[in-house]
C-alpha positions as CSV (number, residue, x, y, z in Angstrom):
1,X,27.4,45.9,147.6
2,X,29.9,44.5,145.1
3,X,27.8,41.5,143.8
4,X,24.8,43.4,142.3
5,X,27.3,45.4,140.3
6,X,28.6,42.3,138.8
7,X,25.1,41.0,137.9
8,X,24.3,44.3,136.3
9,X,27.5,44.1,134.2
10,X,26.8,40.5,133.2
11,X,23.3,41.5,132.0
12,X,24.7,44.3,130.0
13,X,27.2,41.9,128.4
14,X,24.4,39.6,127.4
15,X,22.4,42.5,126.0
16,X,25.4,43.6,123.9
17,X,25.9,40.0,122.5
18,X,22.2,39.8,121.4
19,X,22.6,43.3,119.9
20,X,25.6,42.1,117.9
21,X,23.7,38.9,116.7
22,X,20.8,41.1,115.6
23,X,23.2,43.3,113.6
24,X,24.7,40.1,112.0
25,X,21.2,38.9,111.0
26,X,20.2,42.3,109.7
27,X,17.6,42.6,112.4
28,X,15.7,39.5,111.2
29,X,15.3,37.5,114.3
30,X,12.9,35.0,112.5
31,X,15.4,33.9,109.9
32,X,17.1,31.4,112.2
33,X,14.5,28.7,111.7
34,X,14.5,28.9,107.8
35,X,18.3,28.7,107.8
36,X,18.1,25.5,109.8
37,X,15.4,24.2,107.5
38,X,17.5,25.0,104.5
39,X,20.5,23.2,105.9
40,X,18.3,20.2,106.5
41,X,16.9,20.4,103.0
42,X,20.3,20.5,101.5
43,X,21.4,17.5,103.5
44,X,18.2,15.7,102.5
45,X,18.7,16.5,98.8
46,X,22.3,15.4,98.9
47,X,21.1,12.2,100.5
48,X,18.4,11.6,97.9
49,X,21.0,12.5,95.1
50,X,23.4,10.0,96.5
51,X,20.7,7.4,96.6
52,X,19.7,8.3,93.0
53,X,23.3,8.0,91.8
54,X,23.6,4.6,93.5
55,X,20.3,3.6,91.8
56,X,21.4,4.9,88.4
57,X,24.7,3.1,88.7
58,X,22.9,-0.1,89.6
59,X,20.6,0.4,86.6
60,X,23.5,1.2,84.3
61,X,25.2,-1.9,85.5
62,X,22.1,-3.9,84.8
63,X,21.8,-2.3,81.3
64,X,25.5,-3.0,80.6
65,X,25.1,-6.6,81.7
66,X,21.9,-7.0,79.7
67,X,23.7,-5.4,76.7
68,X,26.5,-7.9,76.9
69,X,24.0,-10.7,77.1
70,X,22.2,-9.2,74.1
71,X,25.4,-9.2,72.1
72,X,26.0,-12.9,73.1
73,X,22.5,-13.8,71.9
74,X,23.2,-11.9,68.6
75,X,26.4,-13.8,68.1
76,X,24.6,-17.1,68.8
77,X,22.2,-16.4,65.9
78,X,25.1,-15.5,63.7
79,X,27.1,-18.7,64.5
80,X,23.9,-20.8,64.0
81,X,23.6,-19.5,60.5
82,X,27.3,-19.9,59.7
83,X,27.0,-23.5,60.9
84,X,24.3,-24.1,58.3
85,X,26.3,-22.3,55.6
86,X,29.3,-24.6,56.2
87,X,27.0,-27.6,55.7
88,X,25.3,-26.1,52.6
89,X,27.1,-23.2,50.8
90,X,23.8,-22.3,49.1
91,X,21.8,-22.3,52.4
92,X,20.7,-18.7,51.8
93,X,18.7,-20.0,48.8
94,X,16.7,-22.4,50.9
95,X,13.0,-21.6,51.2
96,X,12.0,-20.7,54.8
97,X,9.0,-22.9,54.6
98,X,11.2,-25.9,54.0
99,X,13.4,-25.4,57.0
100,X,13.0,-27.6,60.1
101,X,12.5,-26.4,63.7
102,X,16.3,-26.7,64.5
103,X,17.4,-24.6,61.5
104,X,18.3,-20.9,61.4
105,X,15.1,-19.2,60.6
106,X,14.9,-15.7,59.1
107,X,12.6,-13.0,60.4
108,X,11.6,-15.0,63.5
109,X,12.2,-14.3,67.2
110,X,14.2,-17.4,68.1
111,X,14.7,-18.2,71.8
112,X,18.2,-18.9,73.0
113,X,19.0,-19.5,76.7
114,X,17.6,-16.5,78.6
115,X,17.0,-14.3,75.5
116,X,16.2,-14.2,71.8
117,X,17.9,-13.5,68.5
118,X,16.4,-12.3,65.2
119,X,18.1,-13.0,61.8
120,X,18.1,-11.2,58.5
121,X,20.2,-12.2,55.5
122,X,21.0,-10.5,52.2
123,X,22.1,-13.0,49.5
124,X,25.2,-12.3,47.3
125,X,25.0,-10.5,44.0
126,X,27.5,-9.8,41.2
127,X,28.0,-6.3,42.6
128,X,28.2,-7.5,46.2
129,X,29.5,-11.1,46.1
130,X,29.1,-11.7,49.9
131,X,26.5,-13.1,52.2
132,X,25.4,-10.3,54.6
133,X,24.1,-11.6,58.0
134,X,22.4,-9.3,60.5
135,X,21.6,-10.7,63.9
136,X,19.9,-8.9,66.7
137,X,19.9,-10.2,70.3
138,X,18.2,-9.2,73.5
139,X,17.5,-10.6,77.0
140,X,14.1,-11.9,77.8
141,X,14.0,-9.7,80.9
142,X,14.6,-6.5,79.0
143,X,13.4,-6.6,75.3
144,X,14.4,-2.9,74.8
145,X,18.1,-3.7,75.5
146,X,19.0,-4.9,72.0
147,X,22.4,-5.3,70.2
148,X,22.8,-5.9,66.4
149,X,25.8,-7.2,64.6
150,X,26.2,-7.2,60.8
151,X,28.7,-9.6,59.2
152,X,29.7,-10.2,55.6
153,X,31.1,-13.6,54.7
154,X,32.6,-15.0,51.6
155,X,33.7,-18.5,50.5
156,X,36.6,-19.2,48.3
157,X,35.6,-21.3,45.2
158,X,37.4,-22.5,42.1
159,X,35.1,-20.8,39.6
160,X,35.6,-17.4,41.2
161,X,38.5,-17.1,38.7
162,X,38.5,-16.9,34.9
163,X,41.8,-18.8,35.1
164,X,43.0,-21.1,37.9
165,X,45.8,-23.5,37.5
166,X,47.6,-25.8,39.9
167,X,50.8,-25.3,38.0
168,X,51.6,-22.9,35.1
169,X,53.2,-25.5,32.8
170,X,52.1,-27.5,29.7
171,X,52.8,-31.1,28.6
172,X,54.5,-30.9,25.2
173,X,56.6,-33.6,23.4
174,X,56.8,-35.8,26.4
175,X,57.8,-33.2,29.0
176,X,56.6,-30.2,30.9
177,X,57.3,-26.6,29.8
178,X,56.6,-23.3,31.5
179,X,53.7,-21.4,30.2
180,X,54.2,-17.6,29.9
181,X,51.7,-14.8,29.8
182,X,52.8,-12.7,26.8
183,X,52.5,-9.2,25.5
184,X,48.9,-8.6,24.1
185,X,47.5,-11.4,26.4
186,X,44.5,-10.0,28.2
187,X,42.8,-11.6,31.2
188,X,39.2,-10.4,31.9
189,X,38.6,-11.5,35.4
190,X,40.4,-12.8,38.5
191,X,43.4,-15.1,38.0
192,X,45.1,-17.5,40.4
193,X,47.8,-20.1,40.3
194,X,48.7,-22.4,43.2
195,X,52.3,-22.2,41.9
196,X,54.4,-19.6,40.1
197,X,53.2,-17.1,37.5
198,X,55.5,-16.6,34.5
199,X,55.3,-13.3,32.7
200,X,56.9,-12.1,29.5
201,X,56.5,-8.6,28.2
202,X,53.4,-6.6,29.0
203,X,50.2,-8.8,29.4
204,X,47.2,-7.0,30.7
205,X,45.3,-8.3,33.8
206,X,42.0,-6.6,34.2
207,X,41.1,-8.5,37.4
208,X,42.8,-9.4,40.6
209,X,45.9,-11.6,40.3
210,X,46.9,-14.0,43.1
211,X,49.6,-16.6,43.4
212,X,50.9,-19.1,46.0
213,X,54.6,-19.6,45.3
214,X,55.8,-16.6,43.3
215,X,56.0,-14.5,40.1
216,X,58.8,-15.0,37.5
217,X,59.3,-12.0,35.3
218,X,61.3,-12.2,32.1
219,X,64.0,-9.5,32.0
220,X,62.4,-6.2,30.9
221,X,58.8,-7.3,31.5
222,X,56.3,-4.8,32.7
223,X,52.9,-6.4,33.2
224,X,49.8,-4.2,33.5
225,X,47.9,-5.0,36.7
226,X,44.8,-2.9,36.4
227,X,43.2,-4.2,39.6
228,X,46.2,-3.6,41.9
229,X,49.5,-5.5,42.5
230,X,49.4,-9.3,42.7
231,X,48.8,-10.8,46.1
232,X,50.2,-14.0,47.6
233,X,47.4,-16.2,49.0
234,X,47.0,-19.8,50.2
235,X,46.4,-22.5,47.6
236,X,43.0,-23.7,46.6
237,X,43.6,-27.4,47.0
238,X,42.2,-29.7,44.3
239,X,40.1,-32.7,45.4
240,X,41.6,-36.1,44.4
241,X,38.8,-36.9,41.9
242,X,35.3,-36.0,40.9
243,X,33.8,-39.1,42.5
244,X,31.5,-37.1,44.7
245,X,29.7,-36.1,41.6
246,X,29.2,-39.8,40.8
247,X,27.5,-40.1,44.1
248,X,25.2,-37.2,43.4
249,X,24.4,-38.6,39.9
250,X,23.5,-42.0,41.4
251,X,21.3,-40.4,44.0
252,X,19.0,-38.0,42.1
253,X,20.8,-37.4,38.8
254,X,21.7,-39.5,35.8
255,X,24.5,-42.1,35.8
256,X,25.9,-43.8,32.8
257,X,28.6,-46.4,32.1
258,X,30.9,-46.1,29.1
259,X,31.1,-43.6,26.2
260,X,28.2,-41.2,26.2
261,X,27.1,-38.5,23.8
262,X,24.9,-35.7,25.0
263,X,23.0,-33.0,23.1
264,X,21.5,-30.2,25.2
265,X,18.2,-29.0,23.7
266,X,17.0,-26.3,26.1
267,X,15.7,-28.0,29.2
268,X,15.7,-31.4,27.5
269,X,18.6,-33.8,26.8
270,X,19.2,-36.2,23.9
271,X,21.5,-39.0,25.2
272,X,23.2,-41.8,23.3
273,X,25.0,-44.2,25.5
274,X,27.2,-47.1,24.3
275,X,24.2,-49.3,23.4
276,X,23.5,-46.8,20.5
277,X,19.8,-46.0,21.3
278,X,18.9,-42.3,21.8
279,X,16.8,-41.4,24.8
280,X,15.2,-38.0,25.5
281,X,15.1,-36.9,29.1
282,X,14.5,-33.7,31.1
283,X,17.4,-32.1,33.1
284,X,18.1,-34.3,36.1
285,X,16.4,-33.1,39.3
286,X,19.7,-32.4,41.1
287,X,21.4,-31.1,37.9
288,X,24.2,-33.8,37.8
289,X,25.2,-36.3,35.1
290,X,28.1,-38.7,35.6
291,X,29.7,-41.0,33.0
292,X,31.9,-43.7,34.4
293,X,34.2,-46.1,32.6
294,X,37.8,-47.0,31.8
295,X,40.4,-44.3,32.1
296,X,43.1,-43.3,29.6
297,X,43.6,-39.6,29.7
298,X,46.2,-39.3,27.0
299,X,44.3,-41.5,24.5
300,X,44.9,-41.6,20.8
301,X,42.6,-39.6,18.6
302,X,40.8,-42.9,17.6
303,X,40.7,-44.5,21.0
304,X,38.4,-41.9,22.5
305,X,35.4,-43.5,20.7
306,X,35.9,-46.9,22.4
307,X,32.7,-47.9,24.1
308,X,34.1,-48.7,27.5
309,X,35.8,-45.3,27.9
310,X,34.4,-43.0,30.5
311,X,34.2,-40.2,28.0
312,X,31.5,-37.5,27.3
313,X,30.9,-35.8,24.0
314,X,28.7,-32.8,24.4
315,X,27.1,-29.8,22.5
316,X,24.0,-27.8,22.6
317,X,22.1,-24.9,24.2
318,X,21.2,-25.0,27.9
319,X,18.0,-23.6,29.5
320,X,18.6,-24.5,33.1
321,X,21.4,-25.6,35.4
322,X,23.6,-28.7,34.7
323,X,26.9,-30.2,35.7
324,X,28.3,-33.0,33.5
325,X,31.2,-35.1,34.8
326,X,33.3,-37.8,33.3
327,X,35.7,-40.4,34.8
328,X,38.0,-39.8,31.8
329,X,37.7,-36.9,29.3
330,X,35.0,-34.5,28.1
331,X,34.9,-33.4,24.4
332,X,33.0,-30.2,23.3
333,X,31.6,-30.6,19.8
334,X,30.5,-28.4,17.0
335,X,27.3,-30.4,16.3
336,X,24.9,-32.9,17.9
337,X,27.2,-35.8,18.8
338,X,24.2,-38.2,19.2
339,X,23.7,-38.0,15.4
340,X,26.3,-40.3,13.9
341,X,25.9,-38.7,10.4
342,X,28.0,-35.6,10.7
343,X,26.4,-34.0,7.6
344,X,22.9,-34.1,9.0
345,X,23.8,-33.5,12.7
346,X,22.2,-30.3,14.2
347,X,24.6,-27.4,14.5
348,X,25.5,-26.2,18.0
349,X,28.8,-24.3,17.7
350,X,29.8,-25.5,21.2
351,X,27.9,-25.3,24.4
352,X,26.0,-22.1,25.2
353,X,23.2,-20.7,27.3
354,X,19.7,-20.4,25.8
355,X,19.4,-16.7,26.8
356,X,20.5,-15.0,23.6
357,X,21.1,-11.7,25.5
358,X,23.5,-13.4,28.0
359,X,26.4,-11.0,28.6
360,X,28.5,-10.9,31.7
361,X,28.7,-7.1,31.4
362,X,24.9,-6.7,30.9
363,X,22.0,-9.1,30.6
364,X,22.1,-12.0,33.0
365,X,20.6,-15.5,32.9
366,X,19.7,-18.2,35.4
367,X,21.4,-20.8,33.1
368,X,24.7,-22.3,34.4
369,X,26.8,-25.2,33.1
370,X,29.7,-27.1,34.6
371,X,32.0,-29.6,32.8
372,X,34.2,-31.6,35.2
373,X,36.6,-34.3,33.9
374,X,39.1,-36.3,35.9
375,X,41.4,-36.0,32.8
376,X,41.1,-33.4,30.0
377,X,38.3,-31.1,28.8
378,X,38.9,-30.7,25.1
379,X,37.5,-29.2,21.9
380,X,36.9,-32.2,19.6
381,X,39.2,-32.0,16.6
382,X,39.3,-35.4,14.8
383,X,36.7,-37.9,13.8
384,X,33.0,-38.3,14.3
385,X,31.1,-41.4,15.4
386,X,29.2,-43.3,12.7
387,X,26.8,-46.1,13.3
388,X,27.7,-47.8,10.0
389,X,30.7,-49.3,11.8
390,X,30.9,-52.2,14.2
391,X,29.9,-50.9,17.7
392,X,32.1,-53.4,19.3
393,X,35.3,-51.9,17.9
394,X,36.6,-48.3,17.5
395,X,34.7,-46.7,14.6
396,X,35.3,-43.5,12.7
397,X,33.4,-41.2,10.5
398,X,33.4,-40.7,6.8
399,X,34.8,-37.3,5.9
400,X,35.4,-34.7,7.2
401,X,38.4,-35.9,9.1
402,X,38.6,-32.5,10.9
403,X,35.4,-31.7,12.8
404,X,36.4,-28.7,14.8
405,X,34.5,-25.5,13.8
406,X,35.9,-22.2,12.8
407,X,35.1,-20.2,16.0
408,X,33.4,-21.9,18.9
409,X,31.4,-20.7,22.0
410,X,31.8,-22.1,25.5
411,X,29.5,-20.9,28.3
412,X,30.2,-22.5,31.7
413,X,32.8,-23.5,34.2
414,X,35.4,-26.0,32.8
415,X,37.3,-28.2,35.3
416,X,40.1,-30.6,34.3
417,X,41.3,-32.1,37.6
418,X,44.3,-34.1,36.6
419,X,45.2,-32.5,33.2
420,X,44.1,-29.5,31.1
421,X,41.6,-27.6,29.1
422,X,42.8,-27.6,25.5
423,X,42.0,-28.0,21.8
424,X,42.7,-31.6,20.9
425,X,46.0,-31.7,18.9
426,X,46.2,-28.0,19.1
427,X,49.5,-28.0,17.3
428,X,48.0,-29.5,14.1
429,X,46.9,-27.0,11.5
430,X,44.8,-25.3,10.3
431,X,44.0,-22.0,12.0
432,X,40.5,-22.2,13.5
433,X,39.5,-18.7,14.5
434,X,38.6,-17.8,18.1
435,X,37.3,-19.5,21.3
436,X,34.6,-17.3,22.9
437,X,34.4,-18.5,26.5
438,X,32.4,-16.9,29.3
439,X,32.8,-18.6,32.6
440,X,35.8,-20.2,34.3
441,X,38.7,-22.5,33.5
442,X,40.2,-24.6,36.3
443,X,43.0,-27.0,35.4
444,X,45.9,-29.0,36.9
445,X,48.2,-27.8,34.1
446,X,47.8,-25.1,31.5
447,X,46.6,-26.6,28.2
448,X,47.2,-25.2,24.7
449,X,44.6,-24.1,22.2
450,X,46.9,-23.0,19.4
451,X,50.4,-22.2,18.3
452,X,52.1,-19.1,16.9
453,X,55.2,-18.4,14.8
454,X,58.0,-17.4,17.2
455,X,59.3,-14.7,14.9
456,X,56.2,-12.8,13.8
457,X,53.8,-13.9,16.4
458,X,51.3,-14.9,13.7
459,X,48.8,-17.6,14.4
460,X,50.1,-21.0,13.1
461,X,47.3,-23.4,14.3
462,X,44.3,-23.8,16.5
463,X,42.4,-21.0,18.1
464,X,42.8,-17.5,19.5
465,X,41.3,-16.8,23.0
466,X,38.6,-14.5,24.0
467,X,37.9,-15.5,27.6
468,X,35.8,-13.6,30.1
469,X,34.7,-14.4,33.6
470,X,31.1,-14.8,34.4
471,X,30.7,-12.5,37.4
472,X,27.8,-14.6,38.8
473,X,30.5,-17.2,39.6
474,X,32.0,-14.9,42.2
475,X,29.2,-16.2,44.4
476,X,27.4,-19.0,42.5
477,X,28.4,-22.3,40.9
478,X,26.9,-25.0,38.7
479,X,25.0,-27.7,40.5
480,X,27.2,-29.5,43.1
481,X,30.3,-28.1,41.5
482,X,33.5,-29.3,43.2
483,X,34.8,-27.1,46.0
484,X,38.4,-26.7,47.2
485,X,39.4,-29.2,49.9
486,X,40.4,-26.3,52.1
487,X,37.3,-24.2,51.3
488,X,35.6,-22.4,54.2
489,X,33.6,-19.2,54.9
490,X,35.8,-16.2,55.6
491,X,34.6,-13.1,57.5
492,X,35.1,-10.1,55.2
493,X,33.7,-7.5,57.7
494,X,32.2,-7.4,61.2
495,X,30.3,-4.4,62.5
496,X,28.3,-3.6,65.6
497,X,25.3,-1.5,64.7
């Protein structure tokens, strides 16, 4: 009789447990299955999410790897272009149609390894004197995964300065003396010396000032640096000679032996070599003339006319681009030096560009001139050639004895490798007015163009100076103009776009 009681009690216990479960489920016995399904769905979603995250991470990793490859391809395009710039500093001017299959082509999808690069280049201007290179790269497997870099590069050149000297000293009375920048001197453009700058008083420097060794200030001096304080920079190393221009002249230019007179008549040249005959020629195809011959930089005022001398006498008006180089000295004349009769010779007033509106602050021109002498570049002061004398000996003109003009214009880059830019016998009177120069002066030693009374500062002899830099020369040079031995392209900025 005891056992049935227990069974009944157990049944009651089970019924009570079910009743409690119903109360927990709110009396919804059918919800158990949906809850199980929901749990399974959550687990499934988590699984799919985890799989998706893994897939996204894999894809992100692939995109990252592809992006790094794209950047490498972009850099490959950049370095290819820089390689060509180092071979030819005017490579950005080369016509795309003239480029070979192995050159850096612009606007073309160029294959490289497992990808491509695409190059765009902005040439330099006076306002932005840098070459801007944009290179875009991408892997062949994912053309949408692209990276672009933009780099600005700049090459140090001699004629980027209105004044550049290897040393700030002048040869005078058989010895060297320091040259000082004085109060009231104004420099309109960048200035650099590979040595020490000497400053007395308050000269005004409108452009950047750089030096390699130091700056010597006279006590109480207070120079006006309007483009910021001077900066110390590495030297611009002079080449040993201008012989590379002789090679260019013998290749596609004009090469002469012995004293040569040149009159520039627009895009034509009148040339009188030592034989005495005048020839008329167009500008040389590569823009270079070289005059070879014996060398005597510090020649007497009469010796410069000797027929074997590697001297150039030049004047005229240039419509084009030209570099004239001499083994010895170059003399800038007031008149046509090919005409031995001074009185009938055509007036030139120096060497200038044909564009009458040429102004470095305004109207520009394509004309550009370089004068490169191993010795001096001088303004002719004494004597004029005359064919009434024996051509086999030094010969000199009938009056005037002094052939330097009152005021003279020089347009171009002047380079005196071993000596100076100067007015011949600048210490000899009379006063000659002003030199109006637009371009660049590069010289081993500072030369003189005039003298002044030490007490009053009044002009005693020679010329005053009105020199301004041609801003085109921040990025451009005359044909095959000499470059520093240590020249190279420098990266000004590097951006990832």
